[in-house]
MARSETI-271993 format. One record per residue (C-alpha): residue number from 1; residue in one letter; x, y, z. Coordinates in nm, 2 decimals. Example, Ala and Ser with C-alpha at 12.3 -4.5 7.8 and 13.67 -1.06 7.14 Angstrom:
MARSETI-271993
R     n   res       xx       yy       zz
R     1     A     1.23    -0.45     0.78
R     2     S     1.37    -0.11     0.71
This chain:
MARSETI-271993
R     n   res       xx       yy       zz
R     1     M     1.49     1.15     2.86
R     2     A     1.33     0.81     2.79
R     3     T     1.36     0.67     2.45
R     4     S     1.14     0.41     2.29
R     5     T     1.27     0.06     2.24
R     6     N     0.99    -0.02     2.00
R     7     A     1.13     0.01     1.65
R     8     G     0.79    -0.06     1.50
R     9     N     0.70    -0.25     1.20
R    10     K     0.82    -0.19     0.85
R    11     K     0.56    -0.24     0.57
R    12     A     0.58    -0.16     0.20
R    13     L     0.33    -0.16    -0.09
R    14     L     0.49    -0.13    -0.44
R    15     I     0.25    -0.08    -0.74
R    16     A     0.37    -0.12    -1.09
R    17     V     0.13    -0.04    -1.38
R    18     R     0.31    -0.10    -1.70
R    19     S     0.00    -0.08    -1.93
R    20     V    -0.34     0.09    -1.88
R    21     N    -0.63    -0.06    -2.07
R    22     K    -0.75     0.28    -2.21
R    23     K    -0.68     0.46    -2.53
R    24     G    -0.40     0.71    -2.53
R    25     F    -0.17     0.55    -2.27
R    26     L     0.16     0.41    -2.40
R    27     P     0.32     0.12    -2.21
R    28     L     0.58     0.21    -1.95
R    29     Q     0.84    -0.04    -2.03
R    30     H     1.04    -0.06    -1.71
R    31     A     0.76    -0.02    -1.45
R    32     H     0.77    -0.38    -1.34
R    33     E     1.14    -0.41    -1.33
R    34     D     1.18    -0.09    -1.13
R    35     A     0.93    -0.21    -0.87
R    36     E     1.10    -0.55    -0.84
R    37     S     1.44    -0.38    -0.79
R    38     L     1.29    -0.15    -0.53
R    39     K     1.15    -0.46    -0.35
R    40     C     1.50    -0.61    -0.33
R    41     L     1.65    -0.29    -0.21
R    42     L     1.39    -0.26     0.07
R    43     I     1.45    -0.61     0.18
R    44     D     1.83    -0.64     0.14
R    45     K     1.94    -0.29     0.24
R    46     F     1.67    -0.14     0.45
R    47     N     1.57    -0.46     0.65
R    48     Y     1.20    -0.47     0.55
R    49     P     1.07    -0.82     0.62
R    50     E     1.00    -0.99     0.29
R    51     A     0.65    -1.09     0.41
R    52     N     0.57    -0.72     0.47
R    53     V     0.66    -0.60     0.12
R    54     V     0.37    -0.64    -0.12
R    55     L     0.43    -0.61    -0.50
R    56     M     0.13    -0.54    -0.72
R    57     K     0.16    -0.58    -1.10
R    58     H    -0.04    -0.72    -1.38
R    59     D     0.12    -1.06    -1.42
R    60     V    -0.04    -1.40    -1.47
R    61     K     0.21    -1.55    -1.24
R    62     L     0.06    -1.34    -0.95
R    63     P    -0.27    -1.41    -0.78
R    64     K    -0.54    -1.18    -0.91
R    65     H    -0.57    -0.99    -0.58
R    66     L    -0.22    -0.85    -0.65
R    67     W    -0.31    -0.72    -1.00
R    68     P    -0.33    -0.34    -0.97
R    69     S    -0.69    -0.28    -1.03
R    70     R    -0.86     0.02    -0.86
R    71     N    -1.03    -0.20    -0.60
R    72     N    -0.72    -0.42    -0.54
R    73     I    -0.49    -0.11    -0.49
R    74     L    -0.73     0.04    -0.23
R    75     E    -0.77    -0.30    -0.05
R    76     Q    -0.39    -0.34    -0.03
R    77     I    -0.34     0.02     0.10
R    78     T    -0.61    -0.05     0.36
R    79     K    -0.45    -0.38     0.45
R    80     M    -0.11    -0.21     0.49
R    81     V    -0.22     0.07     0.72
R    82     T    -0.47    -0.13     0.93
R    83     N    -0.36    -0.15     1.29
R    84     A    -0.08     0.10     1.24
R    85     S     0.09     0.22     1.55
R    86     A     0.34     0.48     1.65
R    87     N     0.70     0.40     1.53
R    88     D     0.57     0.20     1.23
R    89     Q     0.73     0.28     0.90
R    90     F     0.54     0.26     0.57
R    91     F     0.68     0.28     0.22
R    92     F     0.44     0.34    -0.07
R    93     Y     0.55     0.33    -0.44
R    94     Y     0.35     0.38    -0.75
R    95     S     0.50     0.35    -1.10
R    96     G     0.24     0.42    -1.37
R    97     H     0.04     0.68    -1.54
R    98     G    -0.09     0.99    -1.36
R    99     N    -0.32     1.26    -1.48
R   100     Q    -0.54     1.55    -1.38
R   101     V    -0.92     1.56    -1.39
R   102     T    -1.17     1.83    -1.32
R   103     C    -1.23     1.87    -0.95
R   104     K    -1.59     1.83    -0.88
R   105     H    -1.59     1.94    -0.52
R   106     H    -1.42     2.28    -0.57
R   107     T    -1.14     2.21    -0.32
R   108     E    -0.84     2.25    -0.55
R   109     T    -0.71     2.59    -0.63
R   110     D    -0.63     2.50    -0.99
R   111     G    -0.96     2.32    -1.03
R   112     K    -0.79     1.99    -1.09
R   113     D    -0.76     1.66    -0.89
R   114     E    -0.46     1.45    -0.95
R   115     V    -0.52     1.08    -1.02
R   116     I    -0.33     0.75    -1.07
R   117     Y    -0.44     0.48    -1.31
R   118     A    -0.50     0.12    -1.24
R   119     Y    -0.42    -0.13    -1.52
R   120     T    -0.79    -0.16    -1.60
R   121     G    -0.82     0.21    -1.70
R   122     R    -1.00     0.32    -1.39
R   123     Y    -0.83     0.58    -1.17
R   124     I    -0.80     0.68    -0.81
R   125     V    -0.84     1.05    -0.71
R   126     D    -0.58     1.22    -0.48
R   127     N    -0.84     1.28    -0.21
R   128     K    -0.92     0.91    -0.19
R   129     L    -0.55     0.82    -0.18
R   130     R    -0.50     1.06     0.11
R   131     K    -0.81     0.93     0.30
R   132     T    -0.70     0.57     0.26
R   133     L    -0.32     0.60     0.29
R   134     V    -0.24     0.90     0.51
R   135     D    -0.53     0.98     0.73
R   136     P    -0.54     0.64     0.91
R   137     L    -0.18     0.67     1.02
R   138     P    -0.13     0.76     1.39
R   139     P     0.12     1.02     1.52
R   140     G     0.47     0.88     1.54
R   141     S     0.44     0.66     1.24
R   142     T     0.62     0.74     0.92
R   143     L     0.51     0.73     0.55
R   144     F     0.75     0.76     0.26
R   145     A     0.56     0.78    -0.07
R   146     L     0.75     0.77    -0.39
R   147     W     0.56     0.84    -0.71
R   148     D     0.69     0.77    -1.06
R   149     S     0.41     0.92    -1.25
R   150     C     0.30     1.25    -1.41
R   151     H     0.11     1.51    -1.20
R   152     S     0.23     1.35    -0.87
R   153     E     0.38     1.66    -0.70
R   154     T     0.07     1.73    -0.48
R   155     I    -0.10     1.40    -0.50
R   156     L    -0.12     1.35    -0.12
R   157     G    -0.16     1.72    -0.05
R   158     K     0.05     1.87     0.23
R   159     C     0.14     1.61     0.49
């Protein structure tokens, strides 16, 4: 039996939303530090190339395209999975607030969509996350998604 010698690329997107600019959301004190620690772990222990590990957080030291607004998050997800091929490994991490909202398209058995919040207070619905993060991946590629948020159990559906 032939085995592939192509180990594929390793890419990671780490998103830390410490504070949401919306009433009722308390700051998550360790979101940034957790994401930074995870970045070091991926690079030092799991051999992810540093250039392929993107960390998004609301920090004036970072360029604005890496602040986790709704649009920036979706752009970085798209950038990560564009040109994906078999044997590629993807790591996605979100630390921030999650919630449930009324499902407007009647596809959820409980009538609720799961969402994640950007720092701006806008959210991304689970269906959009799946369409952007999971659906473009080809057979043979691997996605590990780690959620540190409420209501994340079924956020990507059954993969």
